C-alpha positions, 0 to 999 in steps of 0.5 A: 501513467503509473501511479502508487496508492498507499493506505496507512494505518497502525496496530492498534487500529486493527486490533480495534477492528471487530474479528467478525468484520474481517471476512467482509473486509477481506472479501470486499479487498479481494473484489476490488483487486479482481476488478482491477486486475482485470481492466488492466489497471492494477499492477500489484497490491502489496499488504505490510507487516506490522511496524514491529517486523520492519528493519532498517538496512545501511551499508557500513564497510561494504557489509549491511548494517541491520536495525530495527525499524521502521525509520519514523517514529510515528503513530501511522505507518505504511500499512499497504500499497498498490501499483496502478497503470492509468490512462490519467491521473483522474482515473488514477483518482477514481481508482483510489477513490473506489479502495475499501475503506476510502470513505473511511481513511484517505488514500495517498496517491503519488505519480511514479517518476521513473521506471528503470526497473522495468526496463530489466 
């Protein structure tokens, strides 16, 4: 079964992180990604840009209408997401708990209900 694991944050949070701590944080994340890619349980890991770069796209008269995003006015926003393929919910929970900084901030875990794009 597939699961999406999501991490939230904001620019103030990233800015408060000491610059000298970033190399270790990135190394921990790369080690996590490598570990679960090798087991076949991590399909992909995606870090998103700051909310200031988000856009809202609607269709108006058949053409895209683009405005600045994000959609919700909130302090926290989706910062990164991971697509997991695990044998069970319990295994997905174990992997989510193993994510760097899961001891500091929660990881939101969602089962993937439909996979229509995978059939293309």
